[in-house]
N, C-alpha and C positions, 0 to 999 in steps of 0.2 A: 250387814252388821246388826247385831242385837241392839234393840231400841234402848234398853237400859244402859248398855255399854256406851252407846252414842251419846246419850244424855249425860252420863258421867264424864265422858271426854270433853263435852261442850262445857260442862261446869268447871272442869279443871282448867280449860283454856281461859274461861272468864275470870277465874280465880287468879291465874297468872297475870292477866291483863290488868287486874285490880291491884295485886300486891306489888308488882315490879314498879309501876309508877309511884305508888304509895311510898315505897322505900326511898326513891329519889326525892320525893317531897319531904319526907322525914329527914334525910341526909342534908338537904339544903338548908333546913332550919337549924339543925343542931351544929352545923359546921360554920354558922355565922360567927364572926370573931367575938361579938358581945352577947352571944346566946346565953341565956339564964332561964331555968324553968319558972323562976318567979315572974318573968316577963308575961307569961300566959295569964297569970292571975291579975296582973296589973292592967291588962287590957280592959277589964270590966270595972266600971265605976257606977256610982249612983246615977250618972247621966245617961247610962246605956239603956235605961228602961223605956223612956219616951221613943227613941228611934226604933226599938224593937216592937213597941206597940203599933207604930205607924207601918212597920214592915208587915206585921200581921194583918192590919187593916187593908193594906195594898193588895196583899195575896187574896184575902177574902173577896174583895170586890172584883179582882181579876177572874176569880173562879165564876162569879155570877155572869160576867160578860162572856167568858169562854163558853159557858154552858148555853148561853143564848145563841152563840154561833153554831154550836153543835146541834141545837134544836132546828135552826134554819136549814142546815144541811140534811138532817134527817127527814124534815118535812118535804124536801125536794125528792126524797126517795120514798115517799108515801108512808113514812112511819110517823104517826101522830100521837104524841104522849104530852101530857101537861108539863109546863115548865118546872113545876114543883116536883113532879116525879123524876124528871130528868136531872134536876139539880141534885136529888139523892143519889141517883145512879152515877153521876159525874164524880161526886165525892167519894163513892165507893171505889171507883176506878182510880182516883188519886191515892186512896189508901193502898190499893194493891200495887200501884206503880212504885210507891215508896218501900214496900215491904216484900216485893218479889224481885228476883234477879233480872237485870236487863232493862228495866224501865219500860217494858211493854206489857207486863202482867195486867195492869189496869186497863189497857186498851182491849185486851182479849176479854176481860171481865165485862167491860161495857158492851162489847159485841154480843157476848153470851146473854146478858140481860135483855138486850134489844130482841134477840131471837125468842127468849122465853116469853116476853111480854107481847111480842108482835107476831109470833107464829113463825113456822119454817121459812115462809117466803121472805121474811125480813133479815135473814142471815146475811145475804149479800148486801142489802141496803145498809144494815148497821156497820158492816165492814167498810163499805165505800165511804159513808159519812165519817166514820171514826178515822179512817186512814187519811182522808183529805183534810179533815180537821187538824190532824197532827202536822201534815205537810205544809199546810197554809201557814200555820203558826211559825213554823221554822223559816219558811220563806219570808214572811213579813219581818221577823226579827233580823234577818239578814239585810233587809232594806235599811233598817236602822244603822247597822254597822257601815254600810256603803254611805248613807247619807252623812253620818258624822265624820267619816273619812274624808269626803269631799269638802265639808264645811270647815273642819278644824285641824285635820292631820296631814293634808297634802303638801304642806310646806316643810314637813319633817320627813327626811328621807328614811329614817329608821321606822317611824310610824306608818309611812306610806306603803312600805313593803308589806305590812300586815293586811293591807287592803285585798291583795291578790287572793288569799283564800276565800274571802267574802265574794269577790268577783266570780271565782269559778263555782262557788256554791250556788250563786245567783244564777249563773248560766245553766248549771245543771238542773235547777228547779224549772227555769223557763223551758228547757228542752223537755223535761218530763211532763210539764203542764200541756205543752204543745202536742205531745204524743197522746196524752189522755183526752184532750178536748177537741182536737182536730179530727174531723171525720175521715178525711183523706189519709192522714198519717195512721189513725186508728185502724182503718181497713187495710192499709199496707202492712202494718205490724201483724194483723190477724192472719193475712194470707201467708206471711212468712212463717209464723208460728205453726200454721196448719201443716207445713211441710216437715216440721221438726218434732211437733208434740203429738201425743195421742188425741183422738177425736174428742174424748171426754174432757180433757183439760183444755183443749182449744175451744170447746163450747162455753166452758166457764170464763175463758178469757174474753171471748166475744160478749158475753153477758156483762162482764165487768166494764168493758168499754161503753156499752149501752148505758149503763147506770151512771158513768161519769159524764155522759152527754146531758144528763139531766141538771148538771150544774152550769150549763151554758146559758147564763142569764146575767145580764148587765146590772139588774137591780140587785140580785143576790151578791155578786161580786163587790158592789158598792157597800152593801150592808156588812159583809163579812170583813171587808177591808177596814171599815170604821171600827168594828168590834175588835179586830186583831190589833189595830193601833192602840186602843185603850188597854187591851189585856196585856200585850207584850211590853208596853211602857210601864204599866204597873208592876209587872214582874221584874223588870230591870230596876225599878225604884226599890224593890225589896232588897236587892243586893246594896244599892246605895245607902239605905237606912241601916243596914247591917254594918256597913263601913263606918257610918257615923257612930254607931253604938260602940265601935272600937277606937274612935277618935281619929279615923283616917280622914285627912283633909284632901279630898280629891273631887274635882268637878264632876258633875253627873255625865258629862260628855264622854269621859273615859269609860264609864260603865256601858253607855250605849255603844261604844266602839268595841269593847272587849267581851262583854257578857254574851252577845250573840254567838261568838265562836265557842265559848265555854258551854252554852246551851246546847249547840248542835252536837258537840263531842259527848256530852252527858246524855243525850237522847239516843245515841247509838247503842244497840243491845250487845255491847262487846265487853262489858264489865258487870260487876255485881252492884246494882243501884247507882251506876255512873261513877262510883268512887275510884279514885286513882287517877285516871286520865283527866277527869275534871279538875281536880286540885293541882295536878302538875301543870296543866295548861294555864289555869288561872295564876299560879305562881310565877310562870314564865312571863306571861303578858303583863301583869300588874308591876313586876319588877321594872319594866320599861317606863313606867309612870312613877317610879321611886317609892313604891309600897314594899315594905319589908316582907320577907317569905312568910313569917308567921301570921302577919295580919292578913295577907292575901288568901291564905288557906283557911283561917278562921272565918273570914267573910263568907266563903262557900259553905262551910259547915254550919254557920249561923242561918244562912238562907235555907239550907236543907232542914235544919231544925224547925224553922218557921213553917215549912212545908209539912213536916211531920205533925206538928201541932194542929194545923188546919185539917189535915187528912184524918185526924182522930174522929172528926164528925162522920166521915165515911165508915170508920170502923163501927161506930155506934149504929148507924143506919143498917150496916150489913148484918150485925148481930140481931137486930130487932126485926128487920124486914127484908134484908137483901137475899136471904136464903130461900124465901118463898114468896116472890112478888105476886100480887093479887090483881094488879091492874093490867088489863089487855089492851094492846094497841089495836086500832081499827085500820085495817088495810083497805085503802080507798084509792080511787083513780085520781089523777091530778085535777085539782080544782080549777075553776075558770081564772082565778087570780094568778095561779102558778103559771098557767098556759100562756098568759099574756106576755110574760117576760122570758119565756123559756129559750127561744131561739135568737135572742139578742146577740 
């Protein structure tokens, strides 16, 4: 199939996945018995400013901790860049994630930047670190949903049923991590793939498994777990403060229970910018907590707006420096400190 035609068909499919759920979101709002367009304007008052400022602050700090996690993963892959430089590249990635279809454009941009600055040998390293960084964030936010479910929602049969998607997502992540980090399972998968895939692809698969083995460090996992706990908590608080800005009186535990599922859906590259499925799922979930359809959707849109505002720093960096990076990464062997915890 022609590549242009294939890209066009993929875009059409993503457009359909975006617009169809968006239609149902719109219909659920306007079909409410007491719906009035003035309700949208009445959501915002003078009291909305402080919660939105707090949301901006939470997301800003979460980007700093998330970038530190990315830096630790890159260093395990022998890519050494200063934290300041990586922070710029991270925000450029955020900008591309927000303004390119599928929520993965920013990840591709970060991998490209690592390749440009670190040389050809850093392509696989940048991919491995960025891919695992995204996976681990989604894995950790799933733990929040499970923890909140066990602590606060097990007594409610309707809410308890919502734990099952998180349980299966958690099991899926555990299986994936076991396949990536277990030498025995990795070798088994490589042998099976060798019988099915061309030699060139199989060699790349083997190299990928070898790179993931560099993450086998107890010290590293403790560090990224602490960073992920802070990062994902702050990003859930962004939604909480957006809800406060709208006058939604809802405990933070509901956000820690619902937002992980919304985040996972929006991270899938199945729609344009995550729109449509994200709002429809949020609308369905928060309705179970008594939040009106309009408010639940506007919370998501406000959180996205906060993300857009923060990502504008990435646009500024990209325009000034992102197109012609000057700093070169140094490809080095594993240091003594890394080697100490590598096989833990």
